SEKOL-401357 format. One line per 2 residues: number of its first residue (from 0); for each residue x, z, y of N, C-alpha, C. Coordinates in nm, 2 decimals. Layout:
! SEKOL-401357
NUM) X Z Y X Z Y X Z Y | ...
***
This chain:
! SEKOL-401357
0) -3.63 -1.04 -9.55 -3.73 -0.94 -9.49 -3.68 -0.91 -9.41 | -3.79 -0.92 -9.30 -3.78 -0.88 -9.16 -3.77 -0.75 -9.10
2) -3.72 -0.68 -9.02 -3.68 -0.53 -8.96 -3.83 -0.49 -8.98 | -3.95 -0.56 -8.94 -4.08 -0.52 -8.94 -4.12 -0.48 -9.06
4) -4.09 -0.50 -9.17 -4.15 -0.47 -9.30 -4.04 -0.36 -9.36 | -3.93 -0.34 -9.28 -3.86 -0.24 -9.33 -3.91 -0.09 -9.32
6) -4.03 -0.05 -9.37 -4.14 0.08 -9.36 -4.10 0.17 -9.46 | -4.05 0.30 -9.46 -4.06 0.38 -9.58 -4.19 0.40 -9.59
8) -4.24 0.44 -9.73 -4.37 0.53 -9.74 -4.41 0.66 -9.67 | -4.31 0.72 -9.60 -4.32 0.81 -9.55 -4.37 0.77 -9.39
10) -4.30 0.67 -9.34 -4.36 0.60 -9.23 -4.49 0.55 -9.22 | -4.54 0.52 -9.36 -4.65 0.43 -9.37 -4.76 0.56 -9.36
12) -4.70 0.66 -9.42 -4.82 0.77 -9.43 -4.82 0.83 -9.31 | -4.73 0.83 -9.24 -4.73 0.88 -9.06 -4.80 0.79 -8.98
14) -4.82 0.64 -9.01 -4.91 0.58 -8.95 -5.04 0.61 -9.00 | -5.10 0.63 -9.12 -5.25 0.64 -9.16 -5.26 0.80 -9.10
16) -5.15 0.90 -9.12 -5.25 1.03 -9.06 -5.27 0.99 -8.91 | -5.18 0.93 -8.82 -5.23 0.95 -8.70 -5.33 0.86 -8.69
18) -5.36 0.73 -8.74 -5.46 0.66 -8.71 -5.59 0.72 -8.77 | -5.60 0.76 -8.84 -5.69 0.84 -8.90 -5.75 0.96 -8.84
20) -5.65 1.06 -8.84 -5.66 1.20 -8.77 -5.69 1.17 -8.59 | -5.63 1.03 -8.54 -5.67 1.03 -8.42 -5.82 1.00 -8.42
22) -5.89 0.88 -8.47 -6.03 0.84 -8.48 -6.11 0.93 -8.53 | -6.07 0.98 -8.61 -6.20 1.11 -8.70 -6.16 1.21 -8.63
24) -6.10 1.25 -8.53 -6.08 1.39 -8.45 -6.21 1.37 -8.36 | -6.24 1.21 -8.30 -6.32 1.20 -8.21 -6.46 1.16 -8.31
26) -6.49 1.06 -8.37 -6.60 1.04 -8.43 -6.65 1.17 -8.51 | -6.54 1.22 -8.63 -6.60 1.29 -8.70 -6.68 1.43 -8.65
28) -6.65 1.49 -8.56 -6.75 1.59 -8.49 -6.89 1.56 -8.48 | -6.87 1.45 -8.42 -7.03 1.36 -8.40 -7.12 1.34 -8.48
30) -7.05 1.28 -8.59 -7.09 1.27 -8.73 -7.14 1.35 -8.79 | -7.09 1.46 -8.78 -7.11 1.61 -8.82 -7.26 1.69 -8.75
32) -7.27 1.66 -8.63 -7.38 1.67 -8.55 -7.49 1.58 -8.60 | -7.45 1.48 -8.63 -7.58 1.42 -8.66 -7.64 1.42 -8.78
34) -7.53 1.49 -8.88 -7.57 1.53 -9.01 -7.58 1.65 -9.03 | -7.65 1.76 -8.91 -7.67 1.87 -8.91 -7.55 1.97 -8.94
36) -7.44 1.93 -8.97 -7.31 2.04 -9.01 -7.29 2.10 -8.89 | -7.31 2.07 -8.75 -7.27 2.10 -8.63 -7.38 2.12 -8.54
38) -7.37 2.22 -8.48 -7.47 2.24 -8.38 -7.46 2.13 -8.26 | -7.33 2.13 -8.21 -7.32 2.04 -8.09 -7.14 2.04 -8.10
40) -7.09 1.91 -8.00 -6.96 1.90 -8.00 -6.92 1.78 -7.88 | -6.79 1.79 -7.82 -6.77 1.69 -7.71 -6.80 1.57 -7.79
42) -6.84 1.50 -7.69 -6.89 1.32 -7.72 -6.80 1.23 -7.67 | -6.69 1.20 -7.74 -6.59 1.11 -7.68 -6.60 0.99 -7.75
44) -6.68 0.92 -7.83 -6.60 0.86 -7.94 -6.59 0.70 -7.89 | -6.58 0.67 -7.80 -6.50 0.56 -7.76 -6.32 0.56 -7.75
46) -6.28 0.69 -7.73 -6.13 0.70 -7.75 -6.08 0.71 -7.90 | -6.18 0.74 -8.01 -6.16 0.72 -8.14 -6.09 0.59 -8.15
48) -6.15 0.47 -8.12 -6.14 0.35 -8.17 -5.96 0.33 -8.13 | -5.88 0.37 -8.03 -5.77 0.35 -8.04 -5.68 0.43 -8.12
50) -5.72 0.50 -8.23 -5.64 0.53 -8.34 -5.51 0.44 -8.40 | -5.59 0.34 -8.43 -5.46 0.22 -8.52 -5.39 0.18 -8.44
52) -5.41 0.14 -8.28 -5.31 0.13 -8.24 -5.21 0.21 -8.14 | -5.25 0.30 -8.13 -5.17 0.46 -8.09 -5.08 0.48 -8.22
54) -5.14 0.48 -8.32 -5.04 0.51 -8.45 -4.92 0.41 -8.47 | -4.97 0.29 -8.47 -4.89 0.13 -8.45 -4.76 0.19 -8.35
56) -4.80 0.18 -8.23 -4.70 0.21 -8.10 -4.60 0.35 -8.15 | -4.69 0.45 -8.19 -4.61 0.57 -8.22 -4.49 0.56 -8.29
58) -4.56 0.49 -8.41 -4.46 0.46 -8.55 -4.33 0.36 -8.50 | -4.36 0.26 -8.45 -4.29 0.14 -8.44 -4.18 0.23 -8.32
60) -4.20 0.32 -8.21 -4.13 0.41 -8.14 -4.03 0.43 -8.21 | -4.09 0.52 -8.27 -3.98 0.62 -8.35 -3.92 0.56 -8.47
62) -3.97 0.41 -8.55 -3.86 0.36 -8.66 -3.79 0.31 -8.55 | -3.79 0.21 -8.47 -3.73 0.10 -8.38 -3.70 0.11 -8.27
64) -3.74 0.21 -8.20 -3.72 0.23 -8.08 -3.76 0.14 -7.99 | -3.68 0.10 -7.84 -3.72 0.02 -7.74 -3.72 -0.09 -7.80
66) -3.66 -0.16 -7.91 -3.65 -0.27 -7.95 -3.78 -0.32 -8.02 | -3.82 -0.19 -8.09 -3.93 -0.25 -8.19 -4.05 -0.26 -8.06
68) -4.08 -0.17 -7.93 -4.18 -0.19 -7.88 -4.19 -0.29 -7.80 | -4.04 -0.37 -7.77 -4.06 -0.47 -7.69 -4.06 -0.62 -7.81
70) -4.07 -0.61 -7.92 -4.10 -0.70 -8.01 -4.24 -0.71 -8.03 | -4.34 -0.59 -8.01 -4.47 -0.57 -8.00 -4.50 -0.64 -7.89
72) -4.45 -0.62 -7.76 -4.49 -0.64 -7.63 -4.48 -0.79 -7.66 | -4.34 -0.86 -7.68 -4.35 -1.00 -7.69 -4.45 -1.07 -7.79
74) -4.44 -1.01 -7.90 -4.57 -1.05 -8.00 -4.73 -1.08 -7.91 | -4.73 -0.99 -7.84 -4.85 -0.95 -7.76 -4.92 -1.07 -7.70
76) -4.79 -1.17 -7.65 -4.83 -1.27 -7.58 -4.78 -1.41 -7.65 | -4.75 -1.40 -7.74 -4.72 -1.49 -7.83 -4.81 -1.63 -7.86
78) -4.75 -1.76 -7.76 -4.84 -1.86 -7.80 -4.75 -1.96 -7.84 | -4.63 -1.94 -7.93 -4.55 -2.00 -7.99 -4.57 -2.08 -8.11
80) -4.71 -2.10 -8.12 -4.76 -2.16 -8.29 -4.82 -2.30 -8.22 | -4.83 -2.39 -8.32 -4.90 -2.50 -8.33 -5.03 -2.50 -8.24
82) -5.04 -2.58 -8.17 -5.21 -2.59 -8.10 -5.30 -2.62 -8.19 | -5.30 -2.66 -8.31 -5.45 -2.69 -8.40 -5.48 -2.53 -8.43
84) -5.39 -2.46 -8.45 -5.44 -2.31 -8.45 -5.54 -2.28 -8.39 | -5.57 -2.29 -8.25 -5.65 -2.22 -8.18 -5.77 -2.27 -8.22
86) -5.80 -2.37 -8.30 -5.93 -2.43 -8.37 -5.96 -2.27 -8.47 | -5.91 -2.26 -8.54 -5.95 -2.13 -8.65 -5.96 -2.03 -8.59
88) -5.86 -2.00 -8.48 -5.86 -1.87 -8.43 -5.97 -1.85 -8.34 | -6.01 -1.94 -8.27 -6.14 -1.92 -8.17 -6.27 -1.95 -8.24
90) -6.24 -2.03 -8.34 -6.37 -2.11 -8.43 -6.42 -2.10 -8.51 | -6.34 -2.05 -8.61 -6.36 -2.05 -8.74 -6.49 -1.94 -8.77
92) -6.51 -1.83 -8.71 -6.61 -1.72 -8.75 -6.76 -1.83 -8.67 | -6.76 -1.86 -8.55 -6.82 -1.91 -8.48 -6.92 -2.01 -8.57
94) -6.82 -2.09 -8.62 -6.89 -2.20 -8.70 -6.95 -2.16 -8.83 | -6.87 -2.05 -8.92 -6.95 -2.01 -9.01 -7.08 -1.92 -8.97
96) -7.08 -1.87 -8.88 -7.23 -1.82 -8.81 -7.33 -1.89 -8.80 | -7.29 -2.01 -8.73 -7.37 -2.12 -8.73 -7.43 -2.19 -8.83
98) -7.35 -2.26 -8.94 -7.38 -2.28 -9.04 -7.49 -2.15 -9.12 | -7.45 -2.02 -9.11 -7.53 -1.92 -9.19 -7.66 -1.95 -9.11
100) -7.68 -1.96 -8.96 -7.77 -1.97 -8.89 -7.89 -2.08 -8.92 | -7.82 -2.17 -8.96 -7.92 -2.30 -9.00 -7.95 -2.28 -9.13
102) -7.88 -2.23 -9.23 -7.96 -2.20 -9.35 -8.05 -2.11 -9.32 | -8.04 -2.01 -9.26 -8.15 -1.88 -9.24 -8.28 -1.97 -9.19
104) -8.26 -2.05 -9.10 -8.36 -2.10 -9.04 -8.43 -2.22 -9.13 | -8.35 -2.27 -9.23 -8.43 -2.34 -9.34 -8.46 -2.27 -9.45
106) -8.44 -2.17 -9.46 -8.48 -2.04 -9.54 -8.61 -1.97 -9.53 | -8.68 -2.05 -9.37 -8.79 -1.98 -9.34 -8.76 -1.84 -9.26
108) -8.66 -1.82 -9.22 -8.59 -1.66 -9.13 -8.63 -1.66 -9.02 | -8.68 -1.60 -8.93 -8.68 -1.64 -8.74 -8.56 -1.54 -8.70
110) -8.45 -1.61 -8.66 -8.35 -1.54 -8.60 -8.39 -1.49 -8.47 | -8.35 -1.37 -8.45 -8.38 -1.27 -8.34 -8.32 -1.35 -8.22
112) -8.38 -1.34 -8.08 -8.31 -1.41 -7.97 -8.20 -1.34 -7.90 | -8.12 -1.44 -7.91 -7.95 -1.39 -7.87 -7.94 -1.30 -7.77
114) -7.86 -1.20 -7.73 -7.86 -1.10 -7.66 -7.83 -1.21 -7.52 | -7.75 -1.30 -7.52 -7.71 -1.39 -7.40 -7.83 -1.46 -7.35
116) -7.93 -1.49 -7.38 -8.05 -1.61 -7.37 -8.09 -1.58 -7.23 | -8.11 -1.68 -7.15 -8.13 -1.70 -7.02 -7.99 -1.69 -6.94
118) -7.90 -1.62 -6.99 -7.77 -1.57 -6.91 -7.63 -1.63 -6.96 | -7.61 -1.75 -6.97 -7.48 -1.81 -7.08 -7.35 -1.77 -7.01
120) -7.37 -1.68 -6.87 -7.24 -1.67 -6.84 -7.20 -1.54 -6.92 | -7.29 -1.47 -7.00 -7.31 -1.38 -7.06 -7.18 -1.37 -7.20
122) -7.18 -1.49 -7.20 -7.08 -1.53 -7.31 -6.92 -1.52 -7.29 | -6.88 -1.55 -7.20 -6.72 -1.54 -7.20 -6.72 -1.38 -7.13
124) -6.80 -1.33 -7.03 -6.80 -1.19 -7.00 -6.77 -1.10 -7.14 | -6.88 -1.15 -7.22 -6.88 -1.04 -7.34 -6.74 -1.06 -7.42
126) -6.69 -1.20 -7.43 -6.55 -1.22 -7.50 -6.45 -1.13 -7.45 | -6.43 -1.13 -7.31 -6.35 -1.04 -7.25 -6.35 -0.88 -7.25
128) -6.46 -0.83 -7.27 -6.52 -0.72 -7.28 -6.44 -0.69 -7.43 | -6.51 -0.74 -7.53 -6.48 -0.71 -7.67 -6.33 -0.70 -7.69
130) -6.27 -0.83 -7.61 -6.09 -0.80 -7.65 -6.05 -0.68 -7.59 | -6.08 -0.64 -7.48 -6.03 -0.51 -7.41 -6.12 -0.38 -7.46
132) -6.24 -0.39 -7.49 -6.30 -0.25 -7.54 -6.40 -0.27 -7.65 | -6.38 -0.38 -7.74 -6.47 -0.37 -7.83 -6.38 -0.35 -7.95
134) -6.25 -0.30 -7.95 -6.21 -0.31 -8.09 -6.06 -0.38 -8.11 | -6.05 -0.49 -8.09 -5.91 -0.58 -8.07 -5.77 -0.51 -8.03
136) -5.80 -0.44 -7.92 -5.71 -0.42 -7.84 -5.65 -0.24 -7.87 | -5.77 -0.19 -7.93 -5.75 -0.08 -7.95 -5.67 -0.05 -8.09
138) -5.71 -0.13 -8.17 -5.70 -0.19 -8.34 -5.56 -0.26 -8.35 | -5.54 -0.35 -8.32 -5.45 -0.47 -8.36 -5.30 -0.42 -8.36
140) -5.24 -0.35 -8.26 -5.13 -0.29 -8.24 -5.04 -0.20 -8.34 | -5.17 -0.15 -8.44 -5.16 -0.09 -8.58 -5.17 -0.15 -8.68
142) -5.31 -0.23 -8.71 -5.31 -0.32 -8.85 -5.22 -0.41 -8.87 | -5.21 -0.49 -8.76 -5.13 -0.62 -8.77 -4.98 -0.60 -8.71
144) -4.96 -0.53 -8.60 -4.87 -0.49 -8.54 -4.77 -0.42 -8.62 | -4.82 -0.31 -8.69 -4.70 -0.22 -8.79 -4.74 -0.25 -8.94
146) -4.88 -0.25 -8.98 -4.93 -0.19 -9.12 -4.90 -0.33 -9.25 | -4.95 -0.44 -9.16 -4.95 -0.56 -9.25 -4.85 -0.59 -9.33
148) -4.71 -0.59 -9.25 -4.56 -0.69 -9.30 -4.56 -0.56 -9.42 | -4.55 -0.48 -9.42 -4.48 -0.37 -9.52 -4.57 -0.39 -9.64
150) -4.72 -0.40 -9.62 -4.80 -0.39 -9.74 -4.78 -0.54 -9.80 | -4.77 -0.66 -9.71 -4.76 -0.78 -9.78 -4.61 -0.78 -9.84
152) -4.52 -0.71 -9.78 -4.38 -0.70 -9.86 -4.38 -0.63 -9.99 | -4.47 -0.55 -9.99 -4.45 -0.48 -10.14 -4.56 -0.50 -10.23
154) -4.70 -0.61 -10.21 -4.78 -0.63 -10.28 -4.81 -0.76 -10.26 | -4.77 -0.84 -10.17 -4.80 -1.01 -10.18 -4.92 -1.01 -10.04
156) -4.95 -1.14 -10.00 -5.01 -1.17 -9.92 -5.18 -1.13 -9.95 | -5.22 -1.17 -10.06 -5.36 -1.15 -10.13 -5.34 -0.96 -10.12
158) -5.24 -0.90 -10.21 -5.26 -0.76 -10.25 -5.27 -0.65 -10.10 | -5.16 -0.73 -10.04 -5.13 -0.65 -9.90 -5.23 -0.65 -9.80
160) -5.32 -0.77 -9.80 -5.45 -0.79 -9.73 -5.58 -0.72 -9.78 | -5.60 -0.72 -9.92 -5.67 -0.61 -10.00 -5.65 -0.47 -9.94
162) -5.51 -0.43 -9.97 -5.53 -0.31 -9.92 -5.55 -0.28 -9.80 | -5.49 -0.37 -9.71 -5.53 -0.35 -9.55 -5.65 -0.34 -9.52
164) -5.72 -0.42 -9.58 -5.88 -0.46 -9.55 -5.97 -0.30 -9.59 | -5.91 -0.26 -9.72 -5.96 -0.14 -9.74 -5.95 -0.01 -9.65
166) -5.85 -0.02 -9.60 -5.81 0.08 -9.51 -5.88 0.07 -9.41 | -5.87 -0.05 -9.36 -5.92 -0.08 -9.22 -6.09 -0.04 -9.25
168) -6.16 -0.10 -9.35 -6.30 -0.08 -9.35 -6.32 0.06 -9.36 | -6.28 0.15 -9.45 -6.28 0.29 -9.47 -6.24 0.40 -9.33
170) -6.19 0.33 -9.24 -6.13 0.39 -9.15 -6.27 0.39 -9.05 | -6.38 0.33 -9.08 -6.49 0.32 -9.01 -6.58 0.41 -9.04
172) -6.55 0.48 -9.15 -6.64 0.55 -9.23 -6.74 0.67 -9.17 | -6.69 0.77 -9.05 -6.79 0.81 -8.96 -6.88 0.77 -8.90
174) -6.82 0.66 -8.86 -6.95 0.54 -8.74 -7.08 0.53 -8.87 | -7.04 0.55 -8.95 -7.19 0.50 -9.08 -7.29 0.62 -9.06
176) -7.22 0.73 -9.00 -7.35 0.84 -9.02 -7.38 0.90 -8.86 | -7.34 0.82 -8.74 -7.36 0.80 -8.60 -7.49 0.70 -8.59
178) -7.63 0.75 -8.58 -7.73 0.66 -8.53 -7.69 0.58 -8.40 | -7.61 0.63 -8.30 -7.63 0.51 -8.20 -7.52 0.42 -8.22
180) -7.43 0.42 -8.33 -7.35 0.32 -8.39 -7.42 0.21 -8.47 | -7.49 0.15 -8.41 -7.62 0.07 -8.49 -7.54 -0.04 -8.58
182) -7.47 -0.10 -8.53 -7.41 -0.21 -8.65 -7.32 -0.16 -8.76 | -7.30 0.02 -8.73 -7.26 0.06 -8.90 -7.39 0.15 -8.95
184) -7.45 0.21 -8.88 -7.56 0.29 -8.91 -7.67 0.25 -9.00 | -7.70 0.13 -8.93 -7.76 0.00 -9.04 -7.75 -0.08 -9.15
186) -7.59 -0.03 -9.17 -7.56 -0.15 -9.27 -7.49 -0.05 -9.37 | -7.48 -0.12 -9.48 -7.44 -0.08 -9.63 -7.28 -0.09 -9.61
188) -7.23 0.04 -9.62 -7.06 0.05 -9.61 -7.01 -0.03 -9.70 | -7.05 -0.06 -9.83 -6.94 -0.12 -9.92 -6.97 -0.27 -9.84
190) -7.08 -0.32 -9.85 -7.09 -0.42 -9.79 -7.00 -0.50 -9.64 | -7.00 -0.37 -9.58 -6.90 -0.40 -9.44 -6.76 -0.39 -9.48
192) -6.75 -0.30 -9.58 -6.57 -0.34 -9.64 -6.55 -0.46 -9.71 | -6.66 -0.50 -9.77 -6.60 -0.62 -9.83 -6.60 -0.77 -9.74
194) -6.66 -0.75 -9.64 -6.67 -0.85 -9.55 -6.54 -0.82 -9.44 | -6.49 -0.70 -9.42 -6.36 -0.65 -9.34 -6.24 -0.71 -9.44
196) -6.25 -0.67 -9.56 -6.16 -0.74 -9.68 -6.12 -0.88 -9.64 | -6.25 -0.95 -9.66 -6.24 -1.08 -9.64 -6.18 -1.12 -9.50
198) -6.20 -1.08 -9.38 -6.20 -1.12 -9.28 -6.04 -1.08 -9.27 | -5.98 -1.01 -9.32 -5.82 -0.95 -9.35 -5.75 -1.03 -9.39
200) -5.82 -1.11 -9.51 -5.75 -1.22 -9.57 -5.72 -1.32 -9.49 | -5.82 -1.36 -9.40 -5.85 -1.45 -9.32 -5.69 -1.45 -9.21
202) -5.72 -1.32 -9.15 -5.63 -1.30 -9.03 -5.46 -1.29 -9.08 | -5.46 -1.25 -9.21 -5.31 -1.28 -9.28 -5.26 -1.42 -9.28
204) -5.33 -1.49 -9.32 -5.33 -1.62 -9.32 -5.30 -1.71 -9.20 | -5.39 -1.64 -9.09 -5.35 -1.71 -8.96 -5.22 -1.61 -8.89
206) -5.19 -1.50 -8.95 -5.07 -1.44 -8.90 -4.94 -1.53 -8.97 | -4.94 -1.55 -9.08 -4.82 -1.65 -9.13 -4.82 -1.77 -9.04
208) -4.93 -1.80 -9.04 -4.92 -1.95 -8.96 -4.89 -1.96 -8.80 | -4.91 -1.88 -8.75 -4.86 -1.82 -8.63 -4.73 -1.78 -8.61
210) -4.65 -1.70 -8.69 -4.55 -1.64 -8.70 -4.56 -1.52 -8.66 | -4.66 -1.44 -8.66 -4.68 -1.30 -8.67 -4.74 -1.27 -8.54
212) -4.80 -1.38 -8.44 -4.81 -1.37 -8.33 -4.94 -1.26 -8.31 | -4.92 -1.15 -8.21 -5.02 -1.04 -8.21 -5.11 -1.09 -8.15
214) -5.10 -1.18 -8.03 -5.20 -1.25 -7.94 -5.32 -1.30 -8.04 | -5.28 -1.39 -8.13 -5.34 -1.46 -8.25 -5.47 -1.37 -8.31
216) -5.39 -1.26 -8.35 -5.45 -1.17 -8.42 -5.57 -1.07 -8.31 | -5.54 -1.06 -8.19 -5.62 -1.00 -8.12 -5.73 -1.09 -8.06
218) -5.71 -1.21 -8.07 -5.80 -1.33 -8.02 -5.89 -1.35 -8.16 | -5.88 -1.37 -8.28 -5.92 -1.42 -8.40 -6.02 -1.26 -8.42
220) -6.00 -1.13 -8.39 -6.02 -1.01 -8.38 -6.16 -1.04 -8.31 | -6.13 -1.08 -8.19 -6.23 -1.09 -8.08 -6.36 -1.15 -8.12
222) -6.30 -1.28 -8.17 -6.40 -1.38 -8.17 -6.49 -1.35 -8.32 | -6.43 -1.26 -8.41 -6.55 -1.25 -8.51 -6.61 -1.13 -8.49
224) -6.58 -1.05 -8.38 -6.68 -0.95 -8.31 -6.78 -1.03 -8.23 | -6.74 -1.11 -8.13 -6.79 -1.17 -8.06 -6.91 -1.25 -8.13
226) -6.85 -1.32 -8.24 -6.95 -1.40 -8.30 -7.05 -1.31 -8.34 | -7.07 -1.18 -8.41 -7.17 -1.12 -8.50 -7.28 -1.08 -8.36
228) -7.21 -1.08 -8.26 -7.31 -1.05 -8.13 -7.37 -1.17 -8.05 | -7.30 -1.30 -8.04 -7.36 -1.40 -7.98 -7.44 -1.48 -8.07
230) -7.43 -1.45 -8.24 -7.54 -1.54 -8.30 -7.57 -1.43 -8.41 | -7.69 -1.39 -8.39 -7.71 -1.27 -8.48 -7.78 -1.30 -8.59
232) -7.71 -1.37 -8.64 -7.76 -1.42 -8.79 -7.75 -1.28 -8.90 | -7.66 -1.20 -8.87 -7.66 -1.08 -8.99 -7.78 -0.99 -8.95
234) -7.86 -1.02 -8.88 -8.00 -0.92 -8.85 -8.09 -0.97 -8.95 | -8.08 -1.11 -9.03 -8.17 -1.15 -9.12 -8.11 -1.17 -9.26
236) -8.22 -1.13 -9.36 -8.14 -1.15 -9.49 -8.07 -1.25 -9.54 | -8.14 -1.36 -9.53 -8.08 -1.50 -9.57 -7.95 -1.54 -9.47
238) -7.96 -1.49 -9.36 -7.86 -1.52 -9.27 -7.75 -1.45 -9.31 | -7.73 -1.33 -9.32 -7.64 -1.21 -9.35 -7.58 -1.28 -9.47
240) -7.67 -1.32 -9.58 -7.63 -1.33 -9.72 -7.52 -1.48 -9.73 | -7.55 -1.56 -9.61 -7.51 -1.71 -9.60 -7.39 -1.68 -9.52
242) -7.36 -1.57 -9.43 -7.26 -1.55 -9.38 -7.16 -1.48 -9.44 | -7.19 -1.38 -9.54 -7.10 -1.34 -9.62 -7.04 -1.44 -9.70
244) -7.15 -1.53 -9.77 -7.10 -1.64 -9.85 -7.00 -1.76 -9.78 | -7.01 -1.76 -9.66 -6.93 -1.85 -9.61 -6.78 -1.75 -9.58
246) -6.79 -1.65 -9.55 -6.69 -1.57 -9.56 -6.59 -1.55 -9.69 | -6.66 -1.56 -9.80 -6.61 -1.57 -9.91 -6.56 -1.71 -9.96
248) -6.63 -1.82 -9.91 -6.57 -1.97 -9.93 -6.45 -1.96 -9.86 | -6.43 -1.92 -9.74 -6.33 -1.94 -9.70 -6.19 -1.87 -9.71
250) -6.22 -1.74 -9.75 -6.12 -1.65 -9.84 -6.08 -1.72 -9.95 | -6.16 -1.78 -10.04 -6.14 -1.85 -10.14 -6.03 -1.95 -10.13
252) -6.07 -2.02 -10.03 -5.98 -2.13 -9.99 -5.84 -2.13 -9.95 | -5.84 -2.01 -9.88 -5.71 -1.93 -9.82 -5.62 -1.88 -9.96
254) -5.67 -1.84 -10.06 -5.61 -1.76 -10.16 -5.56 -1.90 -10.23 | -5.67 -1.99 -10.24 -5.61 -2.12 -10.34 -5.49 -2.16 -10.28
256) -5.50 -2.21 -10.14 -5.37 -2.25 -10.07 -5.28 -2.19 -10.11 | -5.24 -2.05 -10.09 -5.17 -1.95 -10.10 -5.09 -1.96 -10.25
258) -5.17 -1.99 -10.34 -5.13 -1.99 -10.50 -5.08 -2.10 -10.49 | -5.13 -2.21 -10.44 -5.06 -2.35 -10.47 -4.95 -2.37 -10.39
260) -4.94 -2.33 -10.29 -4.80 -2.31 -10.20 -4.69 -2.26 -10.28 | -4.73 -2.14 -10.34 -4.61 -2.05 -10.41 -4.60 -2.16 -10.55
262) -4.67 -2.19 -10.59 -4.65 -2.26 -10.74 -4.54 -2.38 -10.70 | -4.57 -2.46 -10.57 -4.48 -2.56 -10.55 -4.32 -2.49 -10.51
264) -4.37 -2.38 -10.44 -4.23 -2.31 -10.41 -4.13 -2.29 -10.52 | -4.20 -2.23 -10.62 -4.12 -2.17 -10.73 -4.08 -2.29 -10.84
266) -4.17 -2.43 -10.82 -4.12 -2.52 -10.92 -3.98 -2.60 -10.92
***
């Protein structure tokens, strides 16, 4: 068991309190305004996204001091993993979305015009923007920087991934009551949470294979968010269904690989 997994229930509880408390302190009042429970409130929703990373950095500093923070920084620039892993890190979710888009067209659904149509330079610009301000940097120093390994250590790779995915998905809860947050407001929360749980399984698989590289986690998170923007397949019913089924197929394949590997190890 690595030093990173030696996290007491108290430390994990503190992490959750900071992550949820920070984010919901910014998102909650706005959600209450939108649902009519408050007349007005200050609006700084963008700051709410930093909750998990603030929590992860704070708890690592508390539990492990400078050595823990140095480890986080090292992992955030770690590229010491096999080169072939760049393919699933950056290309897995665009591939799933492209296949889903092909199915949607075959099923007769008209896909919306992508937001970058006529300006392909927007694709790399959007990737950089999403990496820095669209979720990954604000979240991954918490979810994978601190929370994943203790959960996997206690519940296994699948169990730990499911628990983390549920926490990650439900962390977004106030956003589902804010009309301006269209990707949440127009989505069924349980479908979203199921998708996040499957995403978490994929990310745990890549986390294992990259030796805990946070850079890989930042980039696969970015790739997922970027894909849902660049290939608007989720905006059609057959495309959305095909994308989720694609996620499910990948998740099942990963779980089967884990199970097979564990059986060989124990044999």
